[in-house]
Structure formats: structure tokens, C-alpha cells
DONU-923792 format. One record per residue (C-alpha): residue in three letters; x, y, z. Coordinates in pm, whole numbers, plus 50000, padded with zeros to 5 digits. Example, Ala and Ser with C-alpha at 12.3 -4.5 7.8 and 13.67 -1.06 7.14 Angstrom:
2
<site><tormar>Ala</tormar><px>51230</px><py>49550</py><pz>50780</pz></site>
<site><tormar>Ser</tormar><px>51367</px><py>49894</py><pz>50714</pz></site>
// end
This chain:
254
<site><tormar>Met</tormar><px>34502</px><py>63358</py><pz>05440</pz></site>
<site><tormar>Ala</tormar><px>34663</px><py>63291</py><pz>05136</pz></site>
<site><tormar>Asp</tormar><px>34424</px><py>63045</py><pz>05035</pz></site>
<site><tormar>Leu</tormar><px>34123</px><py>63275</py><pz>05103</pz></site>
<site><tormar>Met</tormar><px>34280</px><py>63546</py><pz>04853</pz></site>
<site><tormar>Thr</tormar><px>34328</px><py>63299</py><pz>04581</pz></site>
<site><tormar>Gly</tormar><px>34081</px><py>63375</py><pz>04269</pz></site>
<site><tormar>Phe</tormar><px>34035</px><py>63758</py><pz>04408</pz></site>
<site><tormar>Gly</tormar><px>33877</px><py>63902</py><pz>04114</pz></site>
<site><tormar>Asn</tormar><px>33839</px><py>63660</py><pz>03877</pz></site>
<site><tormar>Phe</tormar><px>33499</px><py>63625</py><pz>03795</pz></site>
<site><tormar>Thr</tormar><px>33300</px><py>63410</py><pz>03509</pz></site>
<site><tormar>His</tormar><px>32922</px><py>63582</py><pz>03544</pz></site>
<site><tormar>Ala</tormar><px>32788</px><py>63875</py><pz>03607</pz></site>
<site><tormar>Val</tormar><px>32435</px><py>63977</py><pz>03702</pz></site>
<site><tormar>Val</tormar><px>32272</px><py>64267</py><pz>03568</pz></site>
<site><tormar>Arg</tormar><px>31942</px><py>64427</py><pz>03534</pz></site>
<site><tormar>Ala</tormar><px>31780</px><py>64635</py><pz>03217</pz></site>
<site><tormar>Ile</tormar><px>31665</px><py>64989</py><pz>03304</pz></site>
<site><tormar>Pro</tormar><px>31320</px><py>65027</py><pz>03334</pz></site>
<site><tormar>Gln</tormar><px>31161</px><py>65328</py><pz>03177</pz></site>
<site><tormar>Ser</tormar><px>31067</px><py>65474</py><pz>03553</pz></site>
<site><tormar>Phe</tormar><px>31405</px><py>65531</py><pz>03606</pz></site>
<site><tormar>Ala</tormar><px>31428</px><py>65889</py><pz>03503</pz></site>
<site><tormar>Lys</tormar><px>31193</px><py>66022</py><pz>03677</pz></site>
<site><tormar>Glu</tormar><px>31158</px><py>65788</py><pz>03981</pz></site>
<site><tormar>Ala</tormar><px>31457</px><py>65679</py><pz>04109</pz></site>
<site><tormar>Leu</tormar><px>31560</px><py>65792</py><pz>04420</pz></site>
<site><tormar>Arg</tormar><px>31842</px><py>66039</py><pz>04417</pz></site>
<site><tormar>Thr</tormar><px>32001</px><py>66322</py><pz>04647</pz></site>
<site><tormar>Asn</tormar><px>31955</px><py>66606</py><pz>04394</pz></site>
<site><tormar>Cys</tormar><px>31750</px><py>66684</py><pz>04135</pz></site>
<site><tormar>Ser</tormar><px>31928</px><py>66681</py><pz>03821</pz></site>
<site><tormar>Glu</tormar><px>31745</px><py>66589</py><pz>03541</pz></site>
<site><tormar>Val</tormar><px>31840</px><py>66195</py><pz>03380</pz></site>
<site><tormar>Asp</tormar><px>31831</px><py>66182</py><pz>03009</pz></site>
<site><tormar>Gln</tormar><px>31670</px><py>65798</py><pz>02946</pz></site>
<site><tormar>Val</tormar><px>31841</px><py>65724</py><pz>02623</pz></site>
<site><tormar>Lys</tormar><px>32173</px><py>65848</py><pz>02729</pz></site>
<site><tormar>Ala</tormar><px>32099</px><py>65633</py><pz>03046</pz></site>
<site><tormar>Gln</tormar><px>32019</px><py>65333</py><pz>02848</pz></site>
<site><tormar>Arg</tormar><px>32277</px><py>65391</py><pz>02596</pz></site>
<site><tormar>Glu</tormar><px>32550</px><py>65373</py><pz>02896</pz></site>
<site><tormar>Tyr</tormar><px>32401</px><py>65101</py><pz>03020</pz></site>
<site><tormar>Glu</tormar><px>32402</px><py>64894</py><pz>02701</pz></site>
<site><tormar>His</tormar><px>32789</px><py>64972</py><pz>02597</pz></site>
<site><tormar>Tyr</tormar><px>32868</px><py>64834</py><pz>03000</pz></site>
<site><tormar>Val</tormar><px>32714</px><py>64497</py><pz>02943</pz></site>
<site><tormar>Gly</tormar><px>32888</px><py>64509</py><pz>02595</pz></site>
<site><tormar>Val</tormar><px>33231</px><py>64525</py><pz>02741</pz></site>
<site><tormar>Leu</tormar><px>33114</px><py>64260</py><pz>02998</pz></site>
<site><tormar>Lys</tormar><px>33012</px><py>64021</py><pz>02755</pz></site>
<site><tormar>His</tormar><px>33232</px><py>64071</py><pz>02437</pz></site>
<site><tormar>Lys</tormar><px>33562</px><py>64254</py><pz>02602</pz></site>
<site><tormar>Leu</tormar><px>33587</px><py>64055</py><pz>02891</pz></site>
<site><tormar>Gly</tormar><px>33400</px><py>63719</py><pz>02818</pz></site>
<site><tormar>Leu</tormar><px>33204</px><py>63673</py><pz>03150</pz></site>
<site><tormar>Gln</tormar><px>32853</px><py>63523</py><pz>03105</pz></site>
<site><tormar>Val</tormar><px>32602</px><py>63794</py><pz>03136</pz></site>
<site><tormar>Leu</tormar><px>32286</px><py>63683</py><pz>03328</pz></site>
<site><tormar>Glu</tormar><px>32024</px><py>64010</py><pz>03245</pz></site>
<site><tormar>Leu</tormar><px>31729</px><py>64045</py><pz>03476</pz></site>
<site><tormar>Pro</tormar><px>31419</px><py>64199</py><pz>03300</pz></site>
<site><tormar>Ala</tormar><px>31345</px><py>64576</py><pz>03410</pz></site>
<site><tormar>Asp</tormar><px>31054</px><py>64609</py><pz>03637</pz></site>
<site><tormar>Glu</tormar><px>30843</px><py>64943</py><pz>03583</pz></site>
<site><tormar>Ser</tormar><px>30744</px><py>64939</py><pz>03985</pz></site>
<site><tormar>Leu</tormar><px>31132</px><py>64942</py><pz>04078</pz></site>
<site><tormar>Pro</tormar><px>31247</px><py>65245</py><pz>03891</pz></site>
<site><tormar>Asp</tormar><px>31611</px><py>65196</py><pz>04096</pz></site>
<site><tormar>Cys</tormar><px>31625</px><py>64813</py><pz>03996</pz></site>
<site><tormar>Val</tormar><px>31938</px><py>64863</py><pz>03777</pz></site>
<site><tormar>Phe</tormar><px>32116</px><py>64890</py><pz>04099</pz></site>
<site><tormar>Val</tormar><px>32181</px><py>64531</py><pz>04122</pz></site>
<site><tormar>Glu</tormar><px>32495</px><py>64579</py><pz>04383</pz></site>
<site><tormar>Asp</tormar><px>32289</px><py>64653</py><pz>04680</pz></site>
<site><tormar>Ala</tormar><px>32035</px><py>64354</py><pz>04671</pz></site>
<site><tormar>Ala</tormar><px>32341</px><py>64099</py><pz>04718</pz></site>
<site><tormar>Val</tormar><px>32705</px><py>64047</py><pz>04864</pz></site>
<site><tormar>Val</tormar><px>32849</px><py>63749</py><pz>04679</pz></site>
<site><tormar>Cys</tormar><px>33195</px><py>63621</py><pz>04812</pz></site>
<site><tormar>Gly</tormar><px>33322</px><py>63255</py><pz>04692</pz></site>
<site><tormar>Asp</tormar><px>32997</px><py>63043</py><pz>04665</pz></site>
<site><tormar>Thr</tormar><px>32783</px><py>63201</py><pz>04941</pz></site>
<site><tormar>Ala</tormar><px>32541</px><py>63490</py><pz>04840</pz></site>
<site><tormar>Leu</tormar><px>32377</px><py>63736</py><pz>05105</pz></site>
<site><tormar>Ile</tormar><px>32029</px><py>63849</py><pz>04971</pz></site>
<site><tormar>Thr</tormar><px>32002</px><py>64222</py><pz>05178</pz></site>
<site><tormar>Arg</tormar><px>31768</px><py>64412</py><pz>05288</pz></site>
<site><tormar>Pro</tormar><px>31810</px><py>64749</py><pz>05126</pz></site>
<site><tormar>Gly</tormar><px>31748</px><py>65060</py><pz>05363</pz></site>
<site><tormar>Ala</tormar><px>31485</px><py>65205</py><pz>05108</pz></site>
<site><tormar>Ala</tormar><px>31162</px><py>65030</py><pz>05162</pz></site>
<site><tormar>Ser</tormar><px>31065</px><py>65115</py><pz>04800</pz></site>
<site><tormar>Arg</tormar><px>31375</px><py>64867</py><pz>04717</pz></site>
<site><tormar>Arg</tormar><px>31317</px><py>64579</py><pz>04874</pz></site>
<site><tormar>Lys</tormar><px>31118</px><py>64377</py><pz>04641</pz></site>
<site><tormar>Glu</tormar><px>31455</px><py>64407</py><pz>04420</pz></site>
<site><tormar>Thr</tormar><px>31600</px><py>64101</py><pz>04598</pz></site>
<site><tormar>Glu</tormar><px>31326</px><py>63831</py><pz>04456</pz></site>
<site><tormar>Ala</tormar><px>31461</px><py>63844</py><pz>04157</pz></site>
<site><tormar>Met</tormar><px>31795</px><py>63836</py><pz>04268</pz></site>
<site><tormar>Lys</tormar><px>31763</px><py>63553</py><pz>04490</pz></site>
<site><tormar>Lys</tormar><px>31606</px><py>63382</py><pz>04178</pz></site>
<site><tormar>Val</tormar><px>31889</px><py>63409</py><pz>03935</pz></site>
<site><tormar>Leu</tormar><px>32181</px><py>63358</py><pz>04262</pz></site>
<site><tormar>Thr</tormar><px>31978</px><py>63013</py><pz>04355</pz></site>
<site><tormar>Glu</tormar><px>32008</px><py>62905</py><pz>03989</pz></site>
<site><tormar>Leu</tormar><px>32350</px><py>62919</py><pz>04001</pz></site>
<site><tormar>Asn</tormar><px>32355</px><py>62684</py><pz>04247</pz></site>
<site><tormar>Leu</tormar><px>32490</px><py>62953</py><pz>04519</pz></site>
<site><tormar>Asn</tormar><px>32464</px><py>62886</py><pz>04934</pz></site>
<site><tormar>Ile</tormar><px>32176</px><py>63159</py><pz>04998</pz></site>
<site><tormar>Val</tormar><px>32161</px><py>63336</py><pz>05305</pz></site>
<site><tormar>Val</tormar><px>31845</px><py>63565</py><pz>05305</pz></site>
<site><tormar>Met</tormar><px>31881</px><py>63899</py><pz>05576</pz></site>
<site><tormar>Glu</tormar><px>31528</px><py>63863</py><pz>05714</pz></site>
<site><tormar>Asp</tormar><px>31575</px><py>64036</py><pz>06054</pz></site>
<site><tormar>Glu</tormar><px>31310</px><py>64332</py><pz>06037</pz></site>
<site><tormar>Met</tormar><px>31581</px><py>64536</py><pz>06236</pz></site>
<site><tormar>Ala</tormar><px>31822</px><py>64538</py><pz>05993</pz></site>
<site><tormar>Thr</tormar><px>31919</px><py>64721</py><pz>05695</pz></site>
<site><tormar>Leu</tormar><px>32184</px><py>64679</py><pz>05442</pz></site>
<site><tormar>Asp</tormar><px>32287</px><py>64798</py><pz>05079</pz></site>
<site><tormar>Gly</tormar><px>32518</px><py>64613</py><pz>04877</pz></site>
<site><tormar>Gly</tormar><px>32679</px><py>64940</py><pz>04802</pz></site>
<site><tormar>Asp</tormar><px>32781</px><py>65010</py><pz>05114</pz></site>
<site><tormar>Val</tormar><px>33034</px><py>64695</py><pz>05133</pz></site>
<site><tormar>Leu</tormar><px>33368</px><py>64683</py><pz>05041</pz></site>
<site><tormar>Phe</tormar><px>33547</px><py>64335</py><pz>04970</pz></site>
<site><tormar>Thr</tormar><px>33913</px><py>64390</py><pz>04959</pz></site>
<site><tormar>Gly</tormar><px>33995</px><py>63985</py><pz>04924</pz></site>
<site><tormar>Arg</tormar><px>34115</px><py>63998</py><pz>05249</pz></site>
<site><tormar>Glu</tormar><px>33813</px><py>64111</py><pz>05467</pz></site>
<site><tormar>Phe</tormar><px>33488</px><py>64351</py><pz>05458</pz></site>
<site><tormar>Phe</tormar><px>33451</px><py>64688</py><pz>05550</pz></site>
<site><tormar>Val</tormar><px>33062</px><py>64786</py><pz>05561</pz></site>
<site><tormar>Gly</tormar><px>33008</px><py>65183</py><pz>05563</pz></site>
<site><tormar>Leu</tormar><px>32730</px><py>65265</py><pz>05802</pz></site>
<site><tormar>Ser</tormar><px>32497</px><py>65505</py><pz>05623</pz></site>
<site><tormar>Lys</tormar><px>32115</px><py>65605</py><pz>05618</pz></site>
<site><tormar>Arg</tormar><px>32050</px><py>65266</py><pz>05447</pz></site>
<site><tormar>Thr</tormar><px>32293</px><py>65004</py><pz>05624</pz></site>
<site><tormar>Asn</tormar><px>32311</px><py>64961</py><pz>05994</pz></site>
<site><tormar>Gln</tormar><px>32490</px><py>64774</py><pz>06250</pz></site>
<site><tormar>Arg</tormar><px>32275</px><py>64488</py><pz>06298</pz></site>
<site><tormar>Gly</tormar><px>32287</px><py>64423</py><pz>05895</pz></site>
<site><tormar>Ala</tormar><px>32690</px><py>64457</py><pz>05885</pz></site>
<site><tormar>Glu</tormar><px>32651</px><py>64179</py><pz>06215</pz></site>
<site><tormar>Ile</tormar><px>32427</px><py>63953</py><pz>05957</pz></site>
<site><tormar>Leu</tormar><px>32670</px><py>64011</py><pz>05666</pz></site>
<site><tormar>Ala</tormar><px>32944</px><py>63879</py><pz>05948</pz></site>
<site><tormar>Asp</tormar><px>32785</px><py>63583</py><pz>06019</pz></site>
<site><tormar>Ala</tormar><px>32747</px><py>63507</py><pz>05648</pz></site>
<site><tormar>Phe</tormar><px>33104</px><py>63533</py><pz>05572</pz></site>
<site><tormar>Lys</tormar><px>33267</px><py>63392</py><pz>05855</pz></site>
<site><tormar>Asp</tormar><px>33614</px><py>63346</py><pz>05708</pz></site>
<site><tormar>Tyr</tormar><px>33668</px><py>63714</py><pz>05648</pz></site>
<site><tormar>Ala</tormar><px>33687</px><py>63997</py><pz>05947</pz></site>
<site><tormar>Val</tormar><px>33416</px><py>64225</py><pz>05889</pz></site>
<site><tormar>Ser</tormar><px>33450</px><py>64613</py><pz>06016</pz></site>
<site><tormar>Thr</tormar><px>33222</px><py>64887</py><pz>06011</pz></site>
<site><tormar>Val</tormar><px>33333</px><py>65227</py><pz>05920</pz></site>
<site><tormar>Pro</tormar><px>33205</px><py>65582</py><pz>05790</pz></site>
<site><tormar>Arg</tormar><px>33357</px><py>65598</py><pz>05461</pz></site>
<site><tormar>Ala</tormar><px>33730</px><py>65719</py><pz>05539</pz></site>
<site><tormar>Leu</tormar><px>34071</px><py>65549</py><pz>05419</pz></site>
<site><tormar>Lys</tormar><px>34221</px><py>65643</py><pz>05684</pz></site>
<site><tormar>Ile</tormar><px>33996</px><py>65429</py><pz>05968</pz></site>
<site><tormar>Met</tormar><px>34027</px><py>65202</py><pz>05723</pz></site>
<site><tormar>Gln</tormar><px>34356</px><py>65111</py><pz>05756</pz></site>
<site><tormar>Gln</tormar><px>34358</px><py>65175</py><pz>06112</pz></site>
<site><tormar>Met</tormar><px>34108</px><py>64902</py><pz>06147</pz></site>
<site><tormar>Ser</tormar><px>34276</px><py>64664</py><pz>05932</pz></site>
<site><tormar>Asp</tormar><px>34576</px><py>64411</py><pz>06017</pz></site>
<site><tormar>His</tormar><px>34656</px><py>64490</py><pz>05610</pz></site>
<site><tormar>Arg</tormar><px>34841</px><py>64687</py><pz>05447</pz></site>
<site><tormar>Tyr</tormar><px>34713</px><py>64809</py><pz>05093</pz></site>
<site><tormar>Asp</tormar><px>34881</px><py>65008</py><pz>04829</pz></site>
<site><tormar>Lys</tormar><px>34656</px><py>65326</py><pz>04727</pz></site>
<site><tormar>Leu</tormar><px>34583</px><py>65537</py><pz>04410</pz></site>
<site><tormar>Thr</tormar><px>34448</px><py>65893</py><pz>04507</pz></site>
<site><tormar>Val</tormar><px>34209</px><py>66047</py><pz>04278</pz></site>
<site><tormar>Pro</tormar><px>34096</px><py>66401</py><pz>04272</pz></site>
<site><tormar>Asp</tormar><px>33728</px><py>66360</py><pz>04230</pz></site>
<site><tormar>Asp</tormar><px>33541</px><py>66130</py><pz>04490</pz></site>
<site><tormar>Leu</tormar><px>33323</px><py>65969</py><pz>04219</pz></site>
<site><tormar>Ala</tormar><px>33561</px><py>65844</py><pz>04032</pz></site>
<site><tormar>Ala</tormar><px>33687</px><py>65656</py><pz>04303</pz></site>
<site><tormar>Asn</tormar><px>33423</px><py>65410</py><pz>04223</pz></site>
<site><tormar>Cys</tormar><px>33569</px><py>65168</py><pz>03987</pz></site>
<site><tormar>Val</tormar><px>33532</px><py>64762</py><pz>03904</pz></site>
<site><tormar>Tyr</tormar><px>33860</px><py>64576</py><pz>03953</pz></site>
<site><tormar>Met</tormar><px>33877</px><py>64199</py><pz>03796</pz></site>
<site><tormar>Asn</tormar><px>34180</px><py>63946</py><pz>03774</pz></site>
<site><tormar>Leu</tormar><px>34089</px><py>63750</py><pz>03500</pz></site>
<site><tormar>Pro</tormar><px>34289</px><py>63450</py><pz>03389</pz></site>
<site><tormar>Ser</tormar><px>34314</px><py>63578</py><pz>02989</pz></site>
<site><tormar>Lys</tormar><px>34310</px><py>63962</py><pz>03079</pz></site>
<site><tormar>Gly</tormar><px>34510</px><py>64008</py><pz>03379</pz></site>
<site><tormar>His</tormar><px>34431</px><py>64272</py><pz>03627</pz></site>
<site><tormar>Val</tormar><px>34144</px><py>64484</py><pz>03451</pz></site>
<site><tormar>Leu</tormar><px>33988</px><py>64813</py><pz>03607</pz></site>
<site><tormar>Leu</tormar><px>33662</px><py>64968</py><pz>03450</pz></site>
<site><tormar>His</tormar><px>33721</px><py>65318</py><pz>03538</pz></site>
<site><tormar>Cys</tormar><px>33604</px><py>65663</py><pz>03469</pz></site>
<site><tormar>Thr</tormar><px>33618</px><py>65847</py><pz>03128</pz></site>
<site><tormar>Pro</tormar><px>33808</px><py>66142</py><pz>03077</pz></site>
<site><tormar>Glu</tormar><px>33507</px><py>66333</py><pz>02963</pz></site>
<site><tormar>Glu</tormar><px>33379</px><py>66270</py><pz>03301</pz></site>
<site><tormar>Phe</tormar><px>33640</px><py>66376</py><pz>03523</pz></site>
<site><tormar>Pro</tormar><px>34015</px><py>66418</py><pz>03311</pz></site>
<site><tormar>Glu</tormar><px>34229</px><py>66408</py><pz>03581</pz></site>
<site><tormar>Ser</tormar><px>34109</px><py>66149</py><pz>03786</pz></site>
<site><tormar>Ala</tormar><px>34126</px><py>65973</py><pz>03431</pz></site>
<site><tormar>Lys</tormar><px>34500</px><py>66083</py><pz>03394</pz></site>
<site><tormar>Val</tormar><px>34609</px><py>65912</py><pz>03733</pz></site>
<site><tormar>Phe</tormar><px>34466</px><py>65544</py><pz>03614</pz></site>
<site><tormar>Glu</tormar><px>34652</px><py>65590</py><pz>03311</pz></site>
<site><tormar>Lys</tormar><px>34948</px><py>65538</py><pz>03523</pz></site>
<site><tormar>Leu</tormar><px>34849</px><py>65192</py><pz>03599</pz></site>
<site><tormar>Lys</tormar><px>35076</px><py>65048</py><pz>03290</pz></site>
<site><tormar>Asp</tormar><px>34993</px><py>64652</py><pz>03414</pz></site>
<site><tormar>His</tormar><px>34607</px><py>64689</py><pz>03390</pz></site>
<site><tormar>Met</tormar><px>34352</px><py>64690</py><pz>03128</pz></site>
<site><tormar>Leu</tormar><px>34197</px><py>65006</py><pz>03219</pz></site>
<site><tormar>Ile</tormar><px>33856</px><py>65050</py><pz>02978</pz></site>
<site><tormar>Pro</tormar><px>33698</px><py>65398</py><pz>03024</pz></site>
<site><tormar>Val</tormar><px>33277</px><py>65341</py><pz>03123</pz></site>
<site><tormar>Ser</tormar><px>33069</px><py>65651</py><pz>03076</pz></site>
<site><tormar>Asn</tormar><px>32818</px><py>65698</py><pz>03343</pz></site>
<site><tormar>Thr</tormar><px>32723</px><py>66065</py><pz>03338</pz></site>
<site><tormar>Glu</tormar><px>32341</px><py>65986</py><pz>03392</pz></site>
<site><tormar>Lys</tormar><px>32296</px><py>65716</py><pz>03627</pz></site>
<site><tormar>Val</tormar><px>32528</px><py>65879</py><pz>03865</pz></site>
<site><tormar>Lys</tormar><px>32228</px><py>66159</py><pz>03879</pz></site>
<site><tormar>Ala</tormar><px>32050</px><py>65886</py><pz>04080</pz></site>
<site><tormar>Asp</tormar><px>32323</px><py>65841</py><pz>04311</pz></site>
<site><tormar>Gly</tormar><px>32447</px><py>65529</py><pz>04092</pz></site>
<site><tormar>Ala</tormar><px>32839</px><py>65430</py><pz>04044</pz></site>
<site><tormar>Leu</tormar><px>33018</px><py>65218</py><pz>03793</pz></site>
<site><tormar>Thr</tormar><px>32987</px><py>64919</py><pz>04078</pz></site>
<site><tormar>Cys</tormar><px>32645</px><py>64944</py><pz>04125</pz></site>
<site><tormar>Met</tormar><px>32540</px><py>64794</py><pz>03800</pz></site>
<site><tormar>Gly</tormar><px>32689</px><py>64457</py><pz>03856</pz></site>
<site><tormar>Val</tormar><px>32700</px><py>64139</py><pz>04094</pz></site>
<site><tormar>Phe</tormar><px>32999</px><py>63939</py><pz>03995</pz></site>
<site><tormar>Ile</tormar><px>33053</px><py>63562</py><pz>04077</pz></site>
<site><tormar>Asn</tormar><px>33308</px><py>63342</py><pz>04042</pz></site>
<site><tormar>Lys</tormar><px>33119</px><py>63010</py><pz>03903</pz></site>
<site><tormar>Lys</tormar><px>33264</px><py>62708</py><pz>03727</pz></site>
<site><tormar>Ala</tormar><px>32958</px><py>62512</py><pz>03651</pz></site>
<site><tormar>Glu</tormar><px>32746</px><py>62607</py><pz>03336</pz></site>
<site><tormar>Ile</tormar><px>32396</px><py>62669</py><pz>03331</pz></site>
// end
């Protein structure tokens, strides 16, 4: 298992996608909050700037598609682990064409592409948690058991467990022990972890302006490069920090 853990969090490339003008009014959401398109764009540009300039990743930016208002949330379109990329079948029918551009760019990176073609399967990448040792798949309105089974078939080196989003159940189902950091705000728990050769442990997390008490908890991680990233607008369309990137460890230049 130690071999499988090698390189966890070490990324060379990030795939992102520009925000369409249709995002503010037409992106799917579970609440009625009004999205500030200009501020959402500014937050996105800052996020991409962090990936490029502060962390030195090669950022591949896909163009916005006005017919796909949710397309900025690229995490849902693919699950990448090692040299394999699973192109998902998102639960929302309106989002399924988002996978076409993702498949194209990941093919250009020479990854091993697996396409989820079973019409009975649904899976959003945002419902998938990879710990470096195993996968947990949260069953939801957008991800079903068949989708989880196809993911397990694509990544045979790792155990795959289907769970509701509950830490205690995840711990019971796992053969591994994990350290945990508890934050008072549920949304603040979504953060981006990397372990980069030139930077060490890196954590992109919520800002003190969004969640002041949770931000104080992150400050206890003295051995991490902590980078607060604002996400006040995209969260109104049910998008968290991890939703905006697909991260890849690829040595070859493209």
C-alpha cells in the first residue's frame, strides 16, 4: 500500500474552466441566493492565479460554454487517479455535455480514458473522496450505486466504499486510520490539499471573512502552506473549492 500512496497530493497540472455569463442566472442550485457574476469572476481569477503563480501548476483552462451554466465546476466531469481518468455521467442531465471538453483535454494529456457509458449509472466527481489509500463515494441524488461500481472497476488498485456523507461511518468502513481536523462550519470542510515537491503540504481553504472560526482551526496547521481562497459566490450555486479543479500528476510536457 505504501507504493500506492507515493505521490499523493503531488500534482503537476490543473484543469479548470472559465465561467460562462449564464452562470449567475442559470446554474443549478438548491437555494434562491442571488449570484454576483462580477464577484464570481474575480474569485475564479484569483483561484486560477494561485494555482499558476503561487503553486506553479500548469493550468489548462477550458473555454466557457454559455449553454452549460455549471461548466466551471469541472470536478464533476472526471475522476483522475494516477494515469487513469474516469469520465463521469453527471446526475443532472443538463450537465452531461460538460464531459466532452474534459474528455478531450485529458486525452491530450495521454491519460488512460475510461468513459462511463451505462445509462443506468450516474456519478458526480464531487461525490467522490480519494484519501490516497481508498475511495469513498457518497450516494446522493446525483450519484448512484451503479456509478460507484463503475468507478471501482476503473480503479481496481483501491478499495471503494459507498457511504452517506458521515465521518463516523467512513471510519467504520475503512481499514485505515486517519487524523481528523474538525471545523465548526460544514462548508469550510471542503478544501484542496496538495503535497508539492517545492512547497510541501499545501491547503487551499475558506477565508476568515467567510468562516472566521473555521479559519482559526486551519491556522493550527503550522506545517502547511495555508492559502485562503474566497468562494462566496460559487457556493450559492452549490459549488465548493474543490469543484473548480481536476488535478493531475503528469510528468510529460504537453
